[in-house]
N, C-alpha and C positions, 0 to 999 in steps of 0.2 A: 135329944136335940137335933134339929135339922142342920144340914150343912149350908154354907154360903159359898158363892163363887166370887172370886176377887179377880179383877182385870186391871192391869196397869194401862192407863190411858194418857199419862203425861210422862215426859222424860225425867230421869233421875239426875240429869246433869244440873248442877247448881244447887242440888239439895244438900242438906246437912248430912254428915256421916252417919249419924244415928238413924236418920230417915232412910238412907240407902241400905243400912244393915237391916232395918225392919222389913223393907221390901224384899230383900234377899231371903230373910227368914220365912216370908210368906211364899217364896218360890217365884218371885217376880224379878226378872232381870232386864228384859227389853219391852218396849211398848208393844202391847197386844198380847203379852203373856197372861195366861189365866191359870188359876189354881183353885182347887176346892178345899176348903178348910172347915173344921168343926166349928159350930156356933157356940163358943164358950167365952167366959170373961177374958181369957188370955188373948184370944183372937180378936175380940172386940176392942181391946186396948191397942193392939197393933193397927187395926183398921182405923181407929180414931186418930192415931199418930200421923198417918199418911193419907187421910181422907181426901185431901186436895189433889192427890195423884192417881187415885183409883176409882173404879166403879164397883159396887157391891150388889149382887143379886142373890135371890134364894136359889139353891141348887135343887 
């Protein structure tokens, strides 16, 4: 499977605690942070949960 690049584009302020925890699990803490993650069902679930806060591209 290919990797995906996840970038935080909106602030976590005002988000629910579980969404903040999901962003931190993906390695995203501040706006502009990027991380490369494996494209698997676990990562896809995390991405779906905070899709309104991030941008996803193929790595």
